[in-house]
TIPANU-648714 format. One line per field, with one value per residue (C-alpha): residue in three letters; x, z, y. Coordinates in pm, 1 decimal, always signed. Example, Ala and Ser with C-alpha at 12.3 -4.5 7.8 and 13.67 -1.06 7.14 Angstrom:
residuo [ALA SER]
px [+1230.0 +1367.0]
pz [+780.0 +714.0]
py [-450.0 -106.0]
END
This chain:
residuo [MET GLY PRO SER LEU ASP VAL THR ARG PRO ARG ASN LEU ASP TRP LYS ARG ALA SER ALA LEU LEU TYR GLY ASP TRP GLY THR SER LYS ALA TYR VAL ILE GLY ILE ALA PHE VAL ALA ALA GLY PHE ALA ALA LEU PRO VAL ILE ILE ALA VAL CYS VAL LEU THR ALA ILE VAL GLY TYR ASN TYR THR ILE VAL CYS ARG ASN PHE PRO ASP GLY GLY GLY VAL TYR SER ALA ALA ARG GLN THR SER ARG MET LEU ALA ALA VAL GLY ALA LEU LEU LEU ILE ALA ASN PHE LEU VAL THR ALA ALA LEU SER GLY TRP SER ALA MET SER TYR PHE GLY VAL PRO GLU LYS TRP ILE ALA PRO ALA THR MET ALA ALA ILE VAL ALA LEU GLY ALA ILE ASN TRP PHE GLY PRO LYS HIS SER GLY SER LEU ALA ILE ILE MET ALA ILE PRO THR VAL PHE THR VAL LEU LEU ILE ILE GLY ILE SER ILE PRO PHE LEU THR THR GLU HIS LEU ARG TRP PRO SER GLU ALA LEU ALA ASP PRO THR PHE HIS ALA LYS HIS SER THR THR SER HIS GLY HIS MET ALA GLN THR TRP ILE TRP PHE THR GLY ALA ILE LEU ALA LEU SER GLY VAL GLU ALA VAL ALA SER MET THR GLY VAL MET ARG LEU ASP PRO LYS SER THR SER GLU LYS PRO ARG ILE SER ARG THR ALA GLY LYS ALA LEU PHE ILE VAL ALA ILE GLU VAL VAL LEU GLY THR ILE ILE ILE GLY TRP ALA MET LEU SER LEU SER ASP THR PRO GLU ASN GLN ALA LEU LEU VAL GLU HIS LYS ASP TYR MET LEU ARG PHE LEU GLY GLU HIS TYR ALA ALA ALA LEU TRP GLY LYS ALA ALA GLY HIS ILE VAL GLY ILE LEU VAL GLY THR VAL PHE GLY VAL LEU LEU LEU SER ALA VAL ASN THR ALA ILE SER ALA VAL ILE GLY VAL PHE TYR MET LEU GLY GLN ASP GLY GLU MET PRO ARG PRO LEU VAL ARG LEU ASN ALA HIS GLY VAL PRO ILE ILE PRO LEU VAL LEU GLY THR VAL LEU PRO VAL ILE ILE LEU ALA CYS THR HIS ASN PHE GLU ALA LEU ALA SER LEU TYR GLU ILE SER VAL VAL GLY ALA ILE ALA VAL ASN LEU GLY ALA CYS VAL ALA ASN GLY LYS LEU ASP MET ARG TRP TYR GLU ARG THR LEU MET ALA VAL THR PHE LEU VAL LEU LEU GLY ALA GLU ILE THR ILE ALA TYR THR ARG GLU ASN ALA LEU PHE PHE ALA VAL ILE VAL VAL GLY VAL GLY LEU ALA LEU ARG ALA TYR SER HIS LYS VAL THR GLY LEU LYS THR LEU THR VAL SER LYS GLU VAL ALA ASP LEU VAL THR PRO GLU ALA ILE GLU GLY LEU ARG PRO LYS LEU GLN GLU GLY LEU LYS ILE LEU VAL ALA ALA ARG GLY VAL THR PRO VAL LEU ARG PHE ALA LEU ASP GLU ALA LYS LEU ARG ASN ALA THR LEU CYS VAL LEU TYR VAL LYS GLU ILE ALA VAL PHE LEU GLY ALA SER GLN THR SER GLY ILE ARG ARG MET ARG TRP GLN GLU ASP PRO GLN ALA ALA ALA VAL MET SER LEU VAL LEU LYS LEU GLY GLU GLU ILE GLY VAL SER VAL GLN PRO VAL TYR ALA ILE SER THR ASP PRO SER THR THR ILE LEU ASP LEU THR ALA THR LEU GLY ALA ASP TYR LEU MET LEU GLY ALA PRO ASN ARG THR GLY MET ALA ARG LEU LEU LYS GLY SER VAL VAL GLU ARG VAL ALA GLY GLY LEU PRO GLU ASN ILE GLU LEU ILE ILE HIS GLY]
px [+8068.3 +7913.6 +7909.4 +8188.2 +8107.6 +8143.4 +8289.2 +8255.7 +8447.2 +8308.3 +8126.4 +8292.0 +8381.8 +8167.5 +8135.8 +8398.4 +8673.1 +8558.3 +8565.7 +8917.8 +9028.3 +8867.2 +9005.0 +9356.4 +9320.9 +9075.3 +9175.8 +9536.9 +9421.0 +9440.2 +9801.5 +9879.5 +9556.3 +9570.0 +9931.5 +9868.6 +9565.1 +9773.3 +10049.2 +9781.4 +9547.4 +9734.5 +9505.5 +9216.5 +9229.8 +8953.5 +8670.4 +8849.2 +8902.5 +8532.3 +8418.6 +8652.6 +8512.9 +8159.6 +8229.1 +8396.9 +8079.5 +7859.7 +8092.0 +8071.5 +7698.8 +7717.6 +7928.8 +7664.6 +7439.4 +7722.3 +7779.9 +7397.8 +7385.8 +7717.3 +7714.1 +7968.1 +8219.0 +8160.6 +8507.0 +8534.7 +8626.5 +8332.1 +8079.1 +8190.1 +8201.4 +7829.1 +7821.3 +8132.9 +8439.3 +8642.6 +8515.2 +8596.9 +8956.4 +9004.2 +8881.2 +9104.3 +9401.0 +9326.9 +9296.7 +9634.6 +9781.3 +9615.3 +9769.4 +10118.3 +10114.8 +9962.2 +10273.0 +10512.5 +10307.7 +10240.4 +10604.4 +10726.8 +10479.9 +10581.8 +10950.7 +10863.3 +10662.4 +10964.9 +11177.8 +11401.7 +11609.8 +11452.8 +11736.3 +11718.6 +11341.1 +11323.2 +11605.1 +11458.3 +11118.7 +11253.4 +11431.6 +11115.6 +10910.2 +11169.0 +11178.0 +10803.5 +10806.2 +11052.6 +10820.8 +10523.5 +10704.8 +10558.9 +10221.0 +10011.0 +9821.9 +9879.4 +9911.7 +9567.4 +9648.1 +9875.8 +9625.3 +9358.8 +9586.8 +9693.7 +9338.4 +9263.0 +9587.0 +9554.8 +9203.6 +9333.7 +9623.2 +9380.8 +9161.1 +9482.8 +9576.9 +9219.3 +9206.0 +9523.4 +9448.2 +9092.7 +9192.0 +9379.1 +9106.2 +9037.6 +8880.0 +9099.1 +9342.9 +9088.5 +9026.3 +8790.8 +8938.0 +8818.9 +8982.8 +9299.7 +9310.5 +9258.5 +9567.0 +9866.8 +10114.6 +9919.2 +10009.9 +10374.5 +10362.0 +10133.3 +10087.2 +9790.1 +9627.9 +9469.0 +9145.2 +8946.5 +8851.9 +8590.0 +8827.1 +9120.4 +8918.6 +8799.3 +9158.3 +9245.7 +8956.1 +9074.9 +9426.8 +9303.1 +9065.0 +9298.5 +9062.5 +8861.0 +9147.2 +9064.2 +8680.3 +8701.5 +8833.1 +8487.6 +8336.1 +8595.2 +8512.8 +8152.8 +8203.8 +8334.2 +8099.7 +7857.0 +7509.7 +7221.3 +6961.4 +6725.6 +6953.3 +7073.3 +7380.8 +7145.2 +7017.3 +7290.6 +7243.7 +7513.0 +7370.7 +7392.4 +7748.4 +7876.1 +7657.2 +7793.6 +8154.8 +8128.4 +7929.6 +8169.4 +8482.3 +8334.3 +8251.1 +8610.9 +8761.2 +8527.8 +8525.6 +8883.9 +9017.6 +8809.1 +8894.6 +9266.4 +9270.3 +9115.2 +9387.2 +9647.4 +9491.1 +9470.0 +9837.7 +9932.5 +9949.2 +10286.9 +10556.5 +10756.2 +10454.7 +10356.4 +10717.6 +10692.4 +10362.8 +10495.7 +10817.4 +10625.2 +10350.6 +10445.4 +10404.0 +10155.1 +9988.9 +10320.5 +10411.7 +10056.8 +10087.1 +10434.1 +10347.9 +10021.2 +10162.0 +10456.7 +10227.2 +10028.8 +10289.7 +10630.3 +10884.2 +10983.5 +10618.4 +10593.7 +10888.9 +10743.9 +10395.1 +10570.1 +10754.6 +10436.0 +10236.9 +10509.9 +10556.1 +10186.6 +10119.0 +10455.6 +10376.9 +10018.2 +10146.8 +10393.9 +10108.0 +9926.0 +10229.6 +10221.3 +9848.4 +9896.5 +10159.8 +9928.7 +9642.7 +9840.1 +9933.1 +9566.8 +9427.6 +9693.0 +9610.8 +9234.3 +9288.8 +9505.4 +9256.8 +8973.5 +9165.6 +9214.6 +9586.5 +9846.7 +9821.9 +10179.5 +10069.7 +9887.4 +10192.7 +10258.2 +10568.5 +10590.4 +10387.5 +10096.2 +10213.3 +10190.5 +10558.9 +10526.7 +10259.5 +10479.7 +10773.8 +10560.3 +10404.2 +10748.0 +10952.9 +10694.6 +10652.1 +11029.0 +11037.4 +10763.5 +10972.5 +11280.3 +11089.0 +10921.0 +11115.3 +10870.3 +10556.9 +10332.4 +10419.9 +10330.8 +9992.7 +9895.4 +9963.3 +9745.9 +9462.0 +9408.9 +9411.5 +9191.5 +8934.3 +8929.8 +8870.6 +8578.9 +8431.7 +8434.7 +8267.5 +7995.4 +7933.4 +7897.1 +7646.3 +7439.3 +7433.4 +7334.6 +6950.5 +6934.7 +7067.7 +6834.1 +6835.0 +6561.4 +6532.7 +6692.8 +6980.1 +7049.5 +7025.9 +7269.8 +7513.8 +7495.0 +7564.1 +7852.3 +7988.7 +7968.2 +8155.6 +8425.0 +8439.0 +8497.1 +8763.5 +8941.7 +8932.0 +9069.4 +9347.3 +9433.2 +9434.7 +9628.6 +9885.3 +10055.0 +10264.5 +9958.0 +9791.5 +10111.3 +10113.3 +9742.8 +9783.7 +10097.2 +9933.1 +9596.4 +9768.3 +10013.3 +9742.0 +9510.4 +9786.3 +9855.8 +9480.9 +9457.9 +9775.3 +9610.0 +9287.5 +9477.6 +9696.8 +9393.9 +9161.0 +8905.9 +8649.8 +8345.8 +8030.9 +7697.2 +7398.0 +7036.9 +6932.1 +6743.2 +7054.6 +7280.2 +7018.5 +7074.6 +7435.3 +7439.2 +7601.4 +7254.2 +7101.0 +7388.5 +7370.8 +6998.7 +7087.2 +7368.7 +7276.2 +7258.8 +7484.3 +7291.0 +7322.3 +7459.3 +7764.2 +8061.7 +8432.8 +8627.8 +8993.9 +9220.8 +9507.6 +9743.1 +9874.8 +9870.5 +9952.5 +9900.1 +9613.3 +9399.0 +9456.5 +9358.5 +9051.8 +8936.3 +8968.2 +8772.0 +8501.8 +8475.1 +8451.1 +8196.8 +8006.2 +8036.3 +8069.4 +8431.1 +8468.3 +8810.0 +8909.7 +9179.3 +9263.2 +9465.0 +9647.6 +9672.7 +9864.9 +9697.1 +9497.2 +9189.8 +8941.8 +8597.1 +8618.5 +8778.8 +8444.8 +8293.0 +8573.4 +8771.3 +8655.5 +8540.8 +8796.5 +8702.9 +8933.9 +8943.3 +9137.5 +9399.5 +9656.8 +9757.8 +9405.3 +9286.1 +9568.8 +9457.1 +9087.2 +9090.7 +9292.6 +9063.3 +8751.7 +8883.9 +8993.3 +8657.1 +8464.0 +8669.0 +8601.5 +8258.9 +8310.0 +8111.7 +8378.4 +8284.2 +8553.5 +8553.0 +8776.5 +8854.7 +9072.7 +9173.8 +9425.8 +9379.4 +9361.2 +9305.2 +8997.9 +8864.0 +8898.7 +8714.4 +8429.1 +8394.2 +8397.3 +8102.5 +7923.8 +7937.1 +7823.8 +8130.6 +8140.5 +8514.2 +8794.6 +9120.3 +9445.8 +9800.7 +10077.6 +10258.7 +10617.4 +10762.4 +11096.7 +11145.4 +11153.4 +10833.7 +10661.7 +10749.1 +10624.4 +10302.5 +10225.8 +10071.4 +9743.2 +9683.9 +9741.1 +9500.4 +9240.2 +9261.3 +9219.3 +8896.0 +8721.7 +8382.0 +8375.0 +8108.4 +8339.2 +8615.6 +8966.9 +9204.0 +9555.8 +9736.4 +10113.1]
pz [-13741.0 -13438.0 -13312.1 -13066.8 -12703.0 -12485.7 -12156.4 -11826.2 -11505.1 -11251.5 -10955.8 -10668.2 -10428.5 -10114.1 -9850.4 -9612.8 -9878.2 -10012.1 -9653.9 -9626.7 -9943.5 -9866.7 -9518.0 -9664.1 -9834.0 -9628.7 -9279.9 -9310.7 -9290.2 -8915.7 -8923.8 -9021.1 -8989.6 -8613.8 -8618.5 -8885.4 -8695.9 -8383.2 -8567.3 -8700.8 -8398.3 -8094.2 -7816.0 -7996.9 -8263.7 -8142.6 -8277.8 -8602.9 -8606.0 -8522.1 -8801.1 -9053.0 -8929.0 -8973.6 -9333.0 -9385.6 -9273.7 -9500.8 -9792.8 -9722.9 -9742.7 -10067.5 -10215.4 -10122.7 -10360.3 -10630.2 -10583.7 -10631.2 -10954.4 -11094.5 -11034.3 -11311.0 -11178.0 -11021.7 -10994.3 -11085.9 -11447.3 -11506.4 -11320.7 -11471.3 -11822.1 -11836.5 -11802.8 -11996.7 -12142.0 -12053.1 -11687.9 -11676.1 -11803.4 -11530.1 -11266.8 -11380.0 -11389.6 -11036.3 -10941.5 -11085.5 -10886.1 -10580.5 -10633.9 -10718.0 -10387.0 -10204.3 -10301.7 -10177.7 -9853.6 -9753.1 -9821.5 -9602.5 -9328.5 -9350.3 -9306.3 -8999.3 -8844.7 -8899.1 -8713.4 -8997.0 -8892.4 -9031.4 -9258.0 -9431.7 -9472.6 -9813.4 -9956.5 -9806.8 -9940.0 -10291.2 -10265.3 -10142.9 -10437.7 -10686.1 -10542.9 -10549.7 -10901.2 -10999.5 -10840.9 -11044.6 -11362.4 -11304.6 -11248.4 -10927.7 -10938.6 -10562.4 -10462.1 -10292.8 -10088.7 -9839.8 -9760.8 -9696.2 -9472.5 -9281.0 -9231.4 -8926.3 -8731.9 -8808.3 -8655.2 -8346.7 -8326.6 -8326.9 -8061.7 -7851.6 -7870.0 -7772.5 -7496.3 -7322.2 -7360.4 -7218.5 -6846.5 -6935.1 -7136.8 -7002.8 -7107.9 -6898.1 -7164.1 -7451.2 -7587.4 -7833.8 -8146.3 -8042.9 -7696.6 -7837.5 -8097.9 -7825.7 -7652.7 -7774.8 -7704.0 -7937.9 -8250.4 -8165.7 -8163.7 -8458.8 -8816.6 -8807.9 -9013.8 -8941.2 -9111.5 -8790.6 -8569.4 -8815.9 -9115.5 -8931.9 -8800.6 -9160.2 -9284.3 -9005.7 -9118.6 -9486.5 -9366.1 -9193.6 -9464.8 -9550.7 -9368.6 -9689.5 -9873.5 -10001.1 -10030.2 -10409.1 -10390.8 -10310.6 -10619.2 -10835.0 -10695.9 -10767.0 -11101.7 -10927.8 -10620.8 -10553.2 -10671.3 -10435.3 -10397.7 -10690.1 -10891.5 -11240.3 -11452.7 -11706.1 -11420.0 -11148.4 -10799.7 -10545.6 -10285.3 -10003.8 -10066.7 -10109.1 -9826.8 -9569.2 -9674.9 -9658.6 -9331.8 -9141.7 -9256.3 -9199.4 -8825.8 -8767.6 -8952.1 -8775.1 -8427.7 -8430.4 -8551.9 -8291.9 -7991.7 -8077.0 -8143.9 -7795.0 -7654.0 -7820.2 -7653.3 -7317.6 -7261.7 -7046.5 -7234.4 -7094.5 -7338.3 -7307.9 -7413.4 -7697.0 -7823.0 -7809.5 -8000.8 -8270.1 -8287.7 -8348.8 -8569.4 -8861.7 -8664.7 -8384.7 -8353.3 -8268.8 -8016.6 -7844.0 -7826.3 -7676.6 -7435.0 -7290.5 -7274.6 -7080.7 -6838.5 -6771.4 -6779.4 -6773.4 -7019.9 -7162.7 -7245.0 -7399.2 -7634.0 -7737.8 -7813.1 -8002.7 -8225.3 -8283.8 -8382.0 -8601.5 -8780.7 -8846.8 -8985.1 -9158.2 -9360.3 -9425.2 -9557.9 -9773.8 -9908.3 -9989.7 -10173.3 -10394.1 -10452.3 -10547.5 -10816.3 -10952.6 -10961.2 -11143.1 -11405.3 -11436.0 -11479.3 -11739.3 -11927.4 -11897.9 -12045.1 -12325.0 -12414.8 -12412.7 -12649.0 -12396.1 -12382.9 -12647.7 -12751.4 -12656.4 -12295.4 -12365.0 -12481.4 -12260.1 -12147.0 -12157.7 -11822.0 -11943.1 -11759.8 -11947.4 -11970.3 -11995.8 -11716.5 -11489.5 -11538.3 -11468.6 -11173.9 -11020.5 -11131.0 -11068.8 -10702.1 -10666.7 -10828.3 -10598.3 -10291.3 -10441.9 -10484.2 -10134.3 -9801.0 -9536.8 -9459.1 -9438.5 -9800.4 -9920.1 -9726.7 -9902.5 -10242.9 -10134.6 -10007.5 -10337.8 -10545.3 -10325.8 -10247.2 -10620.6 -10742.4 -10492.9 -10573.8 -10937.7 -10875.4 -10661.2 -10875.2 -11187.1 -11023.6 -10902.0 -11251.0 -11395.5 -11389.9 -11518.9 -11190.2 -10950.2 -10656.4 -10414.2 -10374.9 -10028.9 -10153.5 -10438.4 -10198.3 -9961.6 -10233.1 -10375.3 -10017.6 -9980.1 -10318.1 -10228.0 -9906.3 -10093.4 -10354.8 -10094.9 -9933.8 -10270.9 -10335.9 -9988.6 -10031.3 -10361.5 -10209.4 -9892.7 -10030.3 -10342.9 -10387.5 -10401.6 -10653.1 -10870.8 -10841.6 -10945.2 -11241.5 -11371.1 -11345.2 -11505.2 -11761.8 -11887.2 -11889.1 -12093.3 -12332.5 -12381.8 -12426.9 -12703.1 -12872.4 -12865.7 -13006.6 -13286.4 -13369.6 -13370.0 -13546.6 -13261.1 -13293.3 -13093.2 -13292.7 -13184.6 -13306.7 -13205.3 -12948.6 -13198.0 -13392.2 -13086.9 -12953.9 -13283.2 -13203.0 -12826.1 -12679.9 -12556.1 -12903.9 -13050.7 -12775.0 -12851.5 -13206.1 -13096.5 -13176.3 -12878.3 -12856.1 -12923.9 -12648.3 -12715.9 -12665.1 -12634.6 -12621.5 -12481.0 -12573.5 -12426.5 -12635.3 -12655.3 -13002.9 -13280.4 -13078.2 -13122.8 -12877.3 -13142.8 -13392.7 -13135.4 -13039.1 -13405.6 -13451.8 -13131.3 -13223.1 -13574.8 -13424.2 -13158.6 -13382.3 -13105.3 -13098.5 -13057.5 -12826.0 -12872.7 -12579.0 -12606.8 -12277.0 -12305.7 -11973.9 -11839.4 -11523.2 -11436.3 -11131.0 -11273.4 -10999.8 -11134.1 -11377.0 -11643.1 -11750.3 -11789.3 -11805.3 -12098.3 -12440.1 -12470.3 -12694.2 -12947.5 -13064.6 -13408.4 -13241.8 -13097.1 -13354.6 -13171.3 -13103.2 -13455.1 -13600.5 -13398.1 -13436.7 -13803.7 -13865.9 -13654.6 -13799.0 -14157.5 -14063.8 -13889.3 -14193.1 -14403.5 -14196.8 -14091.5 -13723.6 -13564.9 -13406.9 -13139.3 -13072.7 -12713.1 -12616.3 -12265.2 -12098.7 -11747.6 -11470.0 -11363.4 -11660.6 -11458.5 -11281.3 -11607.8 -11774.0 -11482.7 -11487.6 -11869.8 -11869.3 -11625.2 -11781.9 -12136.6 -12009.5 -12165.4 -12154.3 -12218.1 -12137.9 -12328.3 -12220.2 -12368.1 -12134.5 -11969.4 -12065.9 -11835.5 -11672.9 -11307.6 -11200.4 -11389.8 -11257.3 -10908.8 -10944.8 -11148.0 -11083.8 -11321.9 -11494.1 -11559.6 -11186.0 -11072.1 -11328.3 -11246.7 -10871.5 -10931.4 -11222.0 -11135.8 -11148.1 -11416.9 -11664.5 -11826.9 -11834.3 -12123.7 -12104.5 -12443.5 -12451.9]
py [-12763.7 -12583.6 -12235.4 -12118.0 -12055.0 -11752.5 -11860.8 -11677.0 -11719.8 -11980.0 -11834.8 -12022.3 -11737.9 -11761.7 -11490.0 -11636.3 -11630.3 -11289.1 -11148.7 -11283.3 -11124.4 -10796.8 -10790.4 -10849.7 -10501.3 -10307.2 -10449.2 -10330.2 -9952.5 -9941.2 -10033.9 -9666.1 -9468.7 -9416.6 -9300.4 -9045.0 -8919.8 -8870.3 -8679.9 -8445.5 -8399.6 -8536.4 -8632.0 -8468.1 -8749.5 -8978.4 -8775.2 -8755.3 -9131.7 -9197.0 -8965.8 -9139.3 -9485.7 -9367.0 -9250.5 -9582.9 -9766.8 -9549.8 -9614.2 -9975.4 -9967.0 -9772.8 -10044.5 -10308.5 -10112.4 -10099.2 -10472.1 -10543.0 -10351.4 -10486.0 -10863.2 -10902.3 -10663.8 -10312.4 -10175.8 -9802.6 -9874.8 -10112.8 -9892.1 -9561.8 -9700.0 -9719.6 -9337.2 -9222.3 -9386.3 -9083.7 -9094.8 -9457.1 -9397.3 -9122.2 -9361.7 -9640.8 -9412.0 -9296.5 -9660.8 -9723.9 -9435.3 -9594.6 -9927.1 -9782.8 -9585.4 -9880.9 -10083.9 -9812.9 -9730.0 -10089.2 -10184.2 -9888.5 -9982.1 -10340.4 -10260.5 -10037.2 -10334.8 -10564.3 -10306.2 -10202.8 -9898.0 -9573.9 -9487.3 -9830.9 -9846.9 -9682.0 -9905.3 -10214.5 -10132.9 -10075.1 -10418.5 -10592.7 -10437.9 -10544.7 -10903.9 -10933.1 -10798.5 -11070.8 -11334.2 -11190.3 -11276.4 -11626.2 -11488.3 -11411.1 -11733.8 -11789.7 -11416.3 -11400.3 -11726.3 -11543.9 -11269.3 -11543.6 -11735.3 -11424.7 -11293.7 -11516.2 -11446.1 -11089.1 -11074.8 -11263.0 -11013.4 -10722.1 -10890.0 -10941.5 -10575.0 -10482.5 -10733.9 -10632.5 -10264.2 -10275.1 -10258.0 -9932.3 -9748.3 -9409.1 -9075.7 -8879.3 -8767.0 -8729.6 -8376.6 -8222.7 -8064.1 -7716.2 -7749.3 -7859.6 -7579.3 -7329.2 -7429.0 -7223.9 -7496.3 -7737.4 -7521.8 -7556.0 -7930.8 -8008.4 -7869.3 -7642.4 -7369.2 -7044.6 -7124.4 -7184.4 -7479.3 -7639.6 -7598.7 -7749.8 -8043.9 -8103.0 -8102.0 -8358.9 -8562.1 -8571.3 -8654.9 -8968.1 -9081.2 -9364.6 -9606.5 -9614.7 -9798.7 -10140.3 -10107.8 -10105.1 -10456.4 -10602.4 -10449.8 -10600.0 -10951.1 -10971.1 -11153.9 -11465.4 -11445.6 -11723.1 -11645.3 -11593.1 -11873.7 -11878.8 -11670.5 -11774.6 -11700.3 -11516.2 -11297.4 -11308.7 -11169.0 -11165.8 -10926.7 -11179.9 -11288.0 -10925.5 -10798.4 -11055.1 -10991.0 -10614.1 -10629.7 -10847.9 -10670.3 -10327.9 -10425.1 -10525.3 -10213.6 -9965.9 -10100.9 -10231.9 -9885.5 -9688.8 -9911.2 -9923.5 -9553.0 -9507.2 -9733.4 -9507.9 -9199.7 -9369.5 -9326.0 -9041.1 -8705.8 -8624.2 -8477.2 -8807.0 -9017.3 -8765.6 -8800.5 -9183.3 -9190.2 -8964.0 -9172.1 -9494.6 -9355.7 -9582.0 -9900.5 -9791.5 -10132.0 -10303.4 -10021.8 -10041.7 -10437.3 -10410.2 -10136.7 -10279.2 -10635.1 -10508.2 -10326.2 -10645.6 -10920.1 -10761.9 -10630.9 -10970.3 -11053.1 -10715.4 -10773.4 -11105.7 -10948.1 -10675.5 -10921.8 -11113.7 -10815.6 -10674.1 -11012.3 -11064.7 -10721.7 -10702.7 -11019.2 -10906.9 -10571.6 -10732.7 -10948.6 -10624.2 -10497.8 -10818.2 -10772.3 -10409.2 -10501.4 -10765.8 -10517.7 -10264.8 -10521.5 -10613.1 -10274.5 -10179.5 -10499.3 -10434.0 -10080.6 -10225.6 -10496.8 -10233.8 -10009.6 -9736.6 -9783.6 -9887.3 -10244.8 -10344.4 -10337.9 -10679.2 -10859.3 -11158.0 -11352.7 -11734.2 -11746.6 -11533.6 -11209.9 -10884.1 -10767.0 -10388.6 -10354.8 -10590.7 -10348.3 -10046.4 -10208.0 -10279.7 -9971.5 -9686.7 -9766.4 -9755.8 -9415.2 -9290.4 -9407.2 -9234.6 -8915.9 -8902.5 -8863.3 -8985.7 -9180.5 -8870.2 -8775.0 -9128.2 -9105.4 -8779.4 -8938.2 -9237.5 -9025.3 -8831.7 -9144.3 -9374.8 -9104.7 -8996.8 -9353.1 -9410.5 -9068.9 -9140.4 -9490.5 -9351.2 -9041.2 -9244.0 -9471.2 -9168.2 -9038.1 -9359.1 -9360.1 -9719.8 -9866.5 -10035.3 -9790.1 -9672.3 -9307.6 -9301.7 -9524.9 -9273.1 -8981.1 -9134.5 -9224.0 -8866.8 -8713.9 -8957.4 -8858.6 -8491.6 -8560.6 -8754.8 -8481.3 -8219.4 -8437.3 -8476.1 -8096.6 -8030.3 -8283.1 -8124.9 -7780.3 -7854.5 -8112.7 -7974.1 -8291.7 -8508.7 -8272.1 -8287.2 -8661.7 -8695.2 -8443.8 -8636.2 -8975.8 -8872.6 -8648.4 -8902.5 -9162.6 -8965.4 -8875.4 -9242.8 -9307.3 -9034.1 -9181.6 -9531.9 -9403.9 -9235.3 -9540.6 -9792.0 -9555.2 -9571.7 -9295.0 -9188.0 -9145.7 -9009.4 -9210.7 -9232.5 -9474.8 -9684.1 -9749.3 -9811.4 -10077.5 -10265.5 -10349.6 -10387.3 -10698.2 -10820.5 -10787.6 -10994.7 -11244.5 -11312.0 -11416.6 -11649.2 -12012.8 -12262.2 -12572.4 -12898.6 -13155.0 -13511.3 -13716.4 -13495.1 -13529.5 -13228.4 -13197.8 -12929.2 -12830.2 -12527.4 -12620.2 -12866.9 -13176.6 -13543.5 -13540.0 -13347.5 -13621.8 -13873.8 -13684.0 -13652.6 -14024.4 -14101.1 -13850.1 -13998.8 -14359.5 -14271.6 -14032.0 -13766.5 -13386.7 -13273.1 -12968.7 -12827.3 -12603.9 -12351.7 -12190.2 -11862.9 -11842.7 -11488.6 -11452.7 -11111.6 -11016.5 -10849.6 -10924.0 -10980.9 -10692.3 -10895.5 -11044.0 -10689.2 -10429.2 -10572.1 -10639.8 -11012.3 -11171.0 -11441.6 -11722.2 -11548.9 -11259.4 -11475.7 -11587.0 -11900.2 -12014.8 -11921.0 -12148.7 -12433.2 -12396.6 -12329.0 -12638.0 -12866.8 -12711.1 -12800.2 -13151.4 -13208.1 -13096.0 -13331.1 -13638.9 -13551.8 -13459.8 -13175.5 -12957.6 -12699.0 -12438.9 -12328.8 -12044.2 -11927.3 -11665.8 -11780.1 -11714.6 -12088.8 -12334.9 -12636.8 -12483.5 -12350.6 -12698.6 -12862.0 -12607.6 -12630.5 -13005.7 -13011.7 -12713.0 -12858.0 -13204.1 -13371.4 -13745.2 -13770.3 -13523.8 -13571.1 -13410.5 -13419.9 -13532.6 -13238.9 -13162.3 -12897.3 -12824.9 -12894.0 -12524.2 -12435.5 -12747.6 -12645.0 -12295.8 -12354.4 -12719.0 -12965.4 -12892.3 -13261.4 -13358.2 -13085.4 -13176.2 -13548.0 -13474.9 -13268.1 -13441.5 -13598.4 -13983.2 -13986.7 -13815.2 -14035.5 -13878.6 -13978.5 -13869.1 -13900.8 -13923.8]
END
């Protein structure tokens, strides 16, 4: 009888795929940022857009530092948890608020890009969210695929808009914020305050700060990123992969947003054009593509380009809705597993999807849409949550003296944190609905956290550093026995099935070590933080796995077979089986014949088929039926 193994996710995400995943979230910001900036500042919006893009680039650089220090997942919950569990919970709640509003905002923007009439946008968005929630009942296994597929056509669409607008770029209509605010007619057309030019410009800046949205995604992917050369799983480094992904996407986000913003402000500043820009604020990229294509090639060509831009960005934004729902499910599940939320949140359906988080991730965005009346209201809710989550992450990293940061990196991160903190306070001060939303989300979340702690009997104790060091995961890991190498048979089973008896017989005959693999399929989008943010489960804590493992261990002891329990939590069982087969050095892999209905097979595919297609030739595959 051998010791059980701890299993980590395979690191197979290269910088190209990471860039595509990041772009699917971060790159969509330009679809609505420039329209919001124009509504606020009119033809004085370009300096505001440039300032937001500069901050976006700086935040992107800060996140290369975060990724370097958290190679196993550096999302706000994982990063802040090293400083304070309470701070981590607040960060996670703000992240949940961010994803909830992302689903509502991206859905609204998608319907606008599809050309849905304004009075039907809210109902159509609600219907789309409910439909995507129903699809997620079967798990988000393929939810990231659409964003990856759409990344390339989206980039080409952005380049097309830039290319056809370049001949028309001009500085003739650009204005400085101070110049615009000095014009009495400007105040009648735009919502301004009496706090002075600098204060008003700062308020505009905080209103367009949505360009930061999505940057948290890269920190949550570090746990599955490909390691740097000469790096090991014991001392992982992913600086090269994360740095490339951030650098490439940041260039597109920053330059693309600035140039398209300039193209928007190159239209004549006549009252008619100003009215058109305000009218099309929710789908500005489609309007600009159609306008400049018509100016170059005629009205028919402009109509075709408008449909193309609307379709590409509409589909990408719907993909962002689906990803947001999956992310809400993942964060709720992570908090439930870690004891920060009530345990019923981790109950799964037959497809491995947490039921209550799925309902919350679908219903809450619909409620948000029902309580808001326009796109600007949704944007303000989005700002306070995304800025708050990023600020908590960076602030926790600055306060964590154990992190590997040079003095100038820590200084820059501290300054960035202060800017974001100021923006968060400004948003809360100037947008009462956003403050109310944040207070409700964080307040209800912390109340549930306190209830969960009371029910589970979890208490916080203050002990000396010497005592704490004795029970750290690192100290326990150092005492864990290592698996002895030898002839191995790996059998994957989800229950007490005939393949287990067959595997025991074969191990007895061949005098081999029997590795019994139980894969708990969790159809939850957790990013990379699932290896660091949630409490690592053992098979003894899973009732189904414990029943299987205990029986096999007992039978193995009776017949003299060395049994090695292997337990893994995975969103993709076939990939996990393949990786573990190679990692454990198995000579034989045994699988039971699948038995699924036609619909389930269509939606989820066959594990046996996928494993058979990816198994190395030097490993024998035995399918027992």
